[in-house]
Structures are given as structure tokens and as C-alpha cells.
C-alpha positions in Angstrom: -9.9 -0.7 -1.7 -11.3 -2.2 1.5 -13.9 -4.9 1.7 -15.8 -3.5 4.6 -18.5 -6.3 4.5 -16.0 -9.0 5.6 -14.2 -7.6 8.6 -15.4 -10.0 11.3 -16.6 -9.8 14.9 -15.9 -6.9 17.3 -12.6 -7.1 19.2 -12.9 -9.1 22.4 -16.2 -10.7 21.3 -15.0 -13.5 19.1 -12.2 -14.4 16.7 -9.5 -17.0 16.9 -7.7 -16.3 20.2 -9.1 -16.1 23.7 -10.5 -12.8 24.6 -8.7 -10.7 27.2 -10.8 -10.0 30.3 -10.1 -6.3 29.6 -9.5 -5.7 25.9 -6.7 -3.2 25.4 -7.1 0.4 24.3 -5.5 0.8 20.9 -4.0 4.2 20.2 -3.5 4.6 16.4 -0.9 7.0 15.1 -2.4 8.6 11.9 0.4 11.1 11.2 1.3 9.5 7.9 -2.3 9.7 6.6 -2.7 13.3 7.8 0.4 14.7 6.3 -0.3 12.8 3.0 -3.8 14.1 2.7 -2.8 16.9 0.3 -2.3 14.2 -2.4 -5.3 13.0 -4.3 -3.9 9.5 -4.9 -2.8 7.3 -2.1 0.3 5.2 -1.6 0.0 1.5 -0.5 1.0 2.5 3.0 -1.7 5.2 3.0 -4.2 2.5 2.2 -3.1 0.3 5.1 -3.4 3.2 7.5 -6.8 4.0 6.2 -7.9 0.4 6.5 -6.9 0.3 10.1 -8.4 3.6 11.1 -11.8 2.8 9.5 -11.9 -0.7 10.7 -10.9 0.0 14.3 -13.4 2.9 14.5 -16.1 0.4 13.6 -14.9 -2.6 15.6 -13.5 -0.9 18.7 -15.5 2.3 19.0 -14.9 2.6 22.7 -11.4 1.2 22.8 -9.7 3.0 20.0 -8.1 6.5 20.1 -6.1 8.4 17.6 -3.0 10.5 17.9 -0.5 12.4 15.7 2.8 14.3 15.8 2.3 18.0 15.1 4.2 20.0 12.6 7.3 21.4 14.3 7.2 18.9 17.1 4.8 17.8 19.8 2.2 15.1 20.1 -1.4 14.8 21.0 -4.6 12.8 20.9 -7.2 13.6 18.2 -11.0 13.5 18.5 -12.5 10.3 17.2 -15.3 12.4 15.6 -12.8 14.6 13.8 -10.9 11.6 12.6 -14.0 10.0 11.3 -14.9 13.2 9.4 -11.3 13.4 8.0 -11.4 9.7 6.9 -14.6 10.3 5.0 -13.1 13.3 3.2 -10.0 11.2 2.3 -12.2 8.3 1.1 -14.1 10.7 -1.2 -10.9 12.0 -2.8 -9.5 8.4 -3.3 -12.8 7.2 -4.8 -13.4 10.1 -7.2 -9.8 11.1 -7.9 -10.9 14.8 -7.7 -7.8 17.0 -8.0 -9.7 20.1 -7.0 -12.2 21.0 -4.3 -12.3 17.6 -2.6 -8.5 17.6 -2.0 -8.6 21.2 -0.7 -11.5 20.3 1.7 -9.6 17.2 2.9 -6.5 19.2 3.6 -8.5 21.9 5.5 -10.0 19.1 7.7 -6.5 17.8 8.4 -5.2 21.2 9.3 -8.2 22.0 11.5 -7.6 18.8 13.5 -3.9 19.5 13.9 -4.7 23.2 14.7 -6.9 22.2 17.6 -3.9 20.8 19.4 -5.7 18.5 21.8 -4.3 18.8 25.3 -2.6 15.6 26.4 -3.6 14.9 29.9 -1.9 11.5 30.4 -3.3 8.1 29.9 -6.6 8.1 31.8 -8.4 5.0 30.5 -8.1 1.9 32.7 -6.6 -1.3 31.5 -3.8 -2.2 29.0 -2.8 0.0 26.2 -1.1 -0.6 22.8 0.3 2.1 20.6 -0.1 1.2 16.9 2.2 2.7 14.3 1.4 1.8 10.7 3.6 4.1 8.8 7.4 4.5 8.8 7.0 8.2 8.8 8.9 9.7 11.7 10.3 6.5 13.1 13.9 7.8 12.9 13.0 9.9 16.0 13.5 7.2 18.5 13.5 9.5 21.5 10.1 10.9 20.5 8.6 7.4 20.5 10.2 6.5 23.8 8.6 9.6 25.3 5.2 8.9 23.8 5.2 5.3 25.0 6.2 6.6 28.5 3.4 9.2 28.5 0.8 6.8 27.1 2.0 3.9 29.4 1.6 1.8 26.3 3.3 -1.1 24.5 4.3 -0.6 20.9 3.2 -2.5 17.8 4.7 -1.5 14.5 3.8 -2.4 10.9 6.9 -3.0 8.7 6.0 -2.8 5.0 9.4 -3.5 3.5 13.2 -3.0 3.9 13.8 -1.8 0.4 15.8 1.3 1.4 18.4 -1.0 3.0 18.1 -3.9 0.5 18.1 -1.8 -2.6 19.3 1.7 -1.7 19.8 2.7 -5.3 16.0 3.0 -5.6 15.5 5.6 -2.8 16.4 9.3 -2.6 19.8 10.3 -1.5 20.2 9.7 2.2 17.2 7.5 2.3 19.1 4.4 3.3 20.7 6.1 6.3 17.4 7.5 7.4 15.7 4.2 7.1 18.5 2.6 9.2 17.6 5.0 12.0 14.0 4.0 11.6 15.0 0.4 11.9 16.8 1.2 15.2 13.5 2.3 16.6 11.8 -0.9 15.3 14.3 -3.3 16.9 14.8 -1.2 20.0 11.3 -0.3 21.1 8.8 -2.6 19.4 6.8 -5.1 21.6 5.1 -6.7 18.5 5.6 -6.5 14.8 3.2 -6.9 11.9 4.5 -7.6 8.4 2.6 -7.9 5.1 4.5 -10.9 3.7 6.8 -13.7 4.5 9.3 -12.0 2.2 9.3 -8.9 4.5 9.5 -11.1 7.6 12.6 -12.9 6.2 14.2 -9.6 5.4 13.6 -8.3 8.9 14.5 -11.4 10.9 18.4 -10.9 10.7 18.1 -7.4 12.2 16.1 -8.8 15.2 18.7 -11.6 15.6 21.6 -9.1 15.5 19.8 -7.0 18.2 19.1 -10.1 20.2 15.4 -9.1 20.4 12.8 -11.9 20.4 9.9 -9.7 19.3 6.6 -11.5 18.4 6.0 -11.1 14.6 2.9 -12.0 12.6 2.5 -12.1 8.8 -0.8 -10.5 7.9 -1.3 -10.3 4.1 -3.2 -7.3 2.9 -6.8 -7.7 1.7 -8.3 -6.5 -1.5 -11.8 -5.4 -2.2 -14.3 -7.7 -3.8 -16.2 -4.7 -5.1 -17.2 -4.9 -8.8 -16.4 -1.8 -10.8 -19.2 0.1 -12.6 -19.6 -0.7 -16.2 -19.0 2.8 -17.5 -15.6 4.5 -18.2 -13.3 6.1 -20.7 -11.3 3.2 -21.9 -8.8 3.4 -24.8 -10.5 2.5 -28.1 -8.1 -0.5 -28.8 -6.5 -3.2 -26.7 -4.4 -2.0 -23.8 -2.1 -3.0 -21.0 -2.1 -1.3 -17.5 0.8 -0.6 -15.2 -0.3 0.5 -11.7 1.8 2.3 -9.2 3.8 5.5 -8.5 6.3 6.2 -11.3 9.6 5.6 -9.5 12.8 3.7 -10.6 12.1 0.5 -8.7 8.8 0.1 -10.5 10.8 -0.4 -13.7 8.6 1.7 -16.0 11.7 2.4 -18.1 11.6 -1.3 -19.3 8.0 -0.9 -20.5 8.5 2.4 -22.2 11.5 1.0 -24.2 9.3 -2.0 -25.2 6.5 0.3 -26.4 8.8 2.7 -28.2 10.3 -0.2 -30.2 6.9 -1.6 -30.9 5.6 1.7 -32.3 8.8 2.2 -34.3 8.4 -1.2 -35.9 4.6 -1.5 -36.5 3.3 2.1 -36.0 1.1 3.5 -33.3 -2.2 2.3 -34.8 -1.1 -1.3 -34.7 0.4 -1.0 -31.1 -1.8 -1.6 -28.1 -1.9 1.3 -25.6 0.1 1.3 -22.4 -1.9 2.9 -19.6 0.1 4.2 -16.6 -2.0 4.7 -13.4 -0.1 6.5 -10.7 1.4 9.8 -9.9 4.9 10.8 -10.8 7.5 10.1 -8.1 11.2 10.8 -7.7 14.6 10.1 -9.3 12.8 9.7 -12.6 14.6 11.8 -15.1 15.0 9.1 -17.8 11.4 8.0 -17.5 10.0 11.5 -17.5 12.1 12.4 -20.6 10.5 9.5 -22.5 7.0 10.4 -21.3 7.3 14.1 -22.1 9.5 14.1 -25.2 9.5 10.8 -27.1 7.5 11.2 -30.3 6.9 7.4 -30.6 5.2 7.2 -27.3 2.9 10.2 -27.7 0.0 8.3 -29.1 0.8 4.9 -27.5 1.1 5.7 -23.8 -1.7 7.2 -21.7 -0.8 8.6 -18.3 -3.3 8.9 -15.4 -1.6 10.6 -12.5 -4.8 11.5 -10.5 -7.3 8.7 -11.1 -9.8 7.7 -8.5 -10.1 4.1 -7.3 -13.4 3.5 -9.2 -12.0 4.6 -12.5 -8.8 2.7 -11.9 -10.7 -0.5 -11.3 -12.7 0.0 -14.6 -9.5 0.5 -16.6 -7.8 -2.5 -14.9 -10.7 -4.8 -15.6 -10.7 -4.0 -19.3 -7.0 -4.5 -19.7 -5.4 -7.3 -21.7 -3.1 -7.7 -18.7 -1.7 -5.8 -15.8 2.1 -5.4 -15.9 4.1 -5.4 -12.7 7.9 -5.4 -13.6 9.1 -4.0 -10.3 12.6 -4.8 -9.1 11.6 -4.9 -5.4 8.3 -4.9 -3.4 7.4 -5.6 0.2 3.9 -6.8 -1.0 2.5 -7.1 -4.5 -0.7 -5.2 -4.1 -1.2 -4.4 -7.8 -0.8 -8.1 -8.5 -3.5 -9.0 -6.0 -5.9 -6.2 -7.2 -5.6 -7.3 -10.8 -6.1 -11.0 -10.1 -9.1 -10.1 -7.8 -10.7 -8.4 -10.9 -10.0 -11.5 -13.0 -7.3 -9.8 -15.1 -4.1 -11.6 -16.1 -0.8 -10.4 -14.7 2.7 -10.3 -16.0 4.9 -9.9 -13.0 8.6 -9.7 -12.1 9.9 -12.9 -10.6 10.5 -11.7 -7.1 9.5 -13.3 -3.8 6.8 -10.8 -2.9 5.0 -11.2 -6.2 5.1 -15.0 -6.0 3.8 -15.0 -2.5 0.7 -12.9 -3.5 0.1 -14.3 -7.0 0.9 -18.0 -6.4 0.7 -20.0 -9.6 -1.6 -17.6 -11.5 0.6 -14.9 -13.1 3.4 -15.4 -15.7 6.7 -14.4 -14.0 9.6 -12.8 -15.8 13.1 -11.6 -14.8 12.7 -7.8 -14.4 16.0 -7.3 -16.3 15.0 -9.5 -19.3 13.7 -7.0 -21.8 13.3 -9.4 -24.7 11.3 -11.8 -22.6 8.9 -9.0 -21.5 8.6 -7.8 -25.1 7.8 -11.3 -26.3 5.2 -11.8 -23.5 3.3 -8.6 -24.0 3.2 -9.2 -27.8 2.0 -12.7 -27.3 -0.8 -11.6 -24.9 -1.8 -8.9 -27.4 -2.7 -11.5 -30.0 -6.4 -12.3 -30.3 -6.9 -15.8 -28.8 -3.4 -15.8 -27.1 -2.9 -19.4 -25.8 -0.5 -18.1 -23.1 -3.1 -15.6 -21.9 -5.8 -18.2 -22.0 -3.7 -20.6 -19.8 -3.3 -17.9 -17.2 -7.1 -17.3 -17.1 -7.5 -21.0 -16.3 -5.0 -20.8 -13.5 -6.6 -17.5 -12.3 -9.9 -19.3 -11.6 -8.2 -21.2 -8.8 -6.5 -18.1 -7.2 -7.9 -16.8 -3.9 -7.3 -13.3 -2.5 -6.3 -12.6 1.0 -9.1 -10.9 2.9 -9.1 -8.0 5.3 -11.1 -10.1 7.7 -8.2 -12.6 8.0 -5.7 -9.7 8.2 -7.4 -8.1 11.2 -7.9 -11.3 13.0 -4.1 -11.8 12.9 -3.5 -8.1 13.8 -5.9 -8.0 16.7 -4.6 -11.3 18.0 -1.1 -9.9 18.1 -2.3 -6.7 19.8 -4.1 -8.7 22.4 -1.1 -10.9 23.1 1.2 -7.9 23.4 -1.1 -6.2 25.8 -1.3 -9.1 28.2 
């Protein structure tokens, strides 16, 4: 959901900082985006990698290159033209949510790029060079990155999205915390510059840098959201509804919402209960949630699940919602909060630092463990003329979204500083 119309001046031809006499070449690792292209709905990290690839192709057409790790090992540069074609295919899938031909075409393009196995001939372009890694995928392979940086003669800028696997290991797959600890060793050991999405992520990362005695330049660059207005059409539920947006995984706290809705239906019946619309594919470690979704009779007519919905349709559903519900236990950045507020939709969010940083004074915040408070809030919002909802709409009028233009000014300033 990128606002391409507001991305600012070309790199080295304006912006906040002084332009370097020789703007650096930026080598963008797109491995995460490539290997996730068989999915028809993106993760938040996928969106960030896409935003950078599309924006840098436009702003630095002669100073950006792309690279990836190959299946089974190895590393190589990718043709900018092939990457552009691949990004277009991915964008079509994300926009339309097509679970069929578009996804297969996208994956064929990705495999064709990787199958070409571009020959790496060393770093030939003159001037400074920065290697930009936007996804945590593969970061546990410290020796690989050390080798790549040596061959590229580049400095390393990394994007850290969150430290949830270390802070809340109960919400990741078995072994995920140990694997993430190895990724963090690469971050603190090799990075020359760090980008983070929030002050909350910066605060979580800082102790590890202090412990490693590394004074690495770090910039907070909040993620932008699109100002695009959704089309007026769409298949919306025929009665009031709430939306929860995001992959169905334990830390998103869908279980809380499903229990609230089950009790609501049991007390008042499905016809008198607003719909709960879940937008996001099914994730991992979800047995209790999936049992409720698949087998609970009370939820059958009250919960609508959209696991393969395109961005355009998702925006339409969000815009028509009574409120967007974000009860997560942990986040690095509250992107669903920002996306909902940008559409003018009220938000009920868990009271965590990342949500408050994004939402400011606009949303109503609730303890993610306080089921009765959440139940009372959604029931209040569901009432016609809810005063609580009306007060949030007043606050929402003063809320301002972060922009991709500001994000990239911050990011490119850091890249330029690191390259000097």
C-alpha cells in the first residue's frame, strides 16, 4: 500500500542532508520477496521490501542494483529489468488477491530470475557502495554476509523490524528464538547502519548494541501508508461488522476476539451479533484458534474469514467497518492501526508501545489480556450512535499518517552517511 505520488526528489538531487559528490550504489537484497512470492498475500516485511525495491528503481535508476541468495547456497546480482518485471507481477497479485494464475505467473518469474544465475564478476561500478538488507531472512548466516560484503566491497545497512522472537519467544515457532539470536549476532557484528520502524523497536535493540560495544548509527523511519481511496464497490457483510487485519498467529490474539464473538452469539443469537471479518492468511501454532474457526457452531454465521484477499478489496472492507480491532500482544510497528486510521476508520488497539506510537491519541487502547474490557468496547461501538465511537472519530480528524516520502528521506540520509 505505497503512496507512489509522494516519494520526493531523486537521490543526490535534493532532500534534507548534503548530497555526496558521488552518490553511493545501493545493492538491495530481495531474497525475502523472491522466496515469499508463492504467497498471494504479503507480510508486513514483504511490503517494506517491495516499497524499497519499487522506490529505489524509480529514484536511483542508475545507482541501484539487486541481489539474492540462491536456493542451496550461492549469491548473485539480478537484472534490474527482470526485477522490475517481477515486482509488477507481485503487485498484481497483491492488488487483486488472485489465488490462481497470477500467483503461478509470479512464481515462474521468480524462478526464472534465480535460474539465470547471474555471474558475479566483482564490484565494478566506481564509488562507494552500500548493501541494503530489508528482511531478516537468512541473517543467521553471518559468514555468508561477511563474504558478500567483502566481494561487494560494501558497507551494510540493515532494517530491523522487531525483536519479538527474543522478547516474546512463546509467540514464535520452536527454535525461533535461538535462530533469531543468531540473526542478531549478524546485526550487531556486521552492520554499519541500522533502520528501525519505531522508537519501540529502537529501544528494544539498543541494549544489544551497548552489550556488543557497537556505536552503530540508527535511524527511526516510520512506515508510510497509502492515501489511495478504495473503490466504492465490494462484497460487504449485510449487517454491521468489525475487521481484524493480519496473519492468524498467536501473538495477534485472535483467540480473544473469537471467544468474545462466541459468547455474543450464544447470548443474543447470530442475527443480532455484528460480523467479525478476519483478513489474513492462516499462520502457525494456531490449533486453538483454528479449532474455533473450523468447528465452533456459534461462530459459523458470525465470523467471515478472508485468507486470500487483495489490497483493494481489503481497503473496501476496512473502510466500511464499525472499527478495526488490533488486540496484538506484541508488534514492532502497528501497520494495521495506521492503515485503518488513514481510511478514517476507528480502531480498538492493545495498549502496547508500538500501537501508541503509531496511533497517538486517536484509538481506544485496551489491555490485550482484559477480555471483559474488549467485550464491553466492541458492544459499545456496535450500538447506533455510540458516543465512544463518535469521540474517537473527533480525535481521528487530528491524526496524521507517516508518509513514505519522509521514510525514504530518513533512509537515504542514513545510506549516504554510511557510505561516506
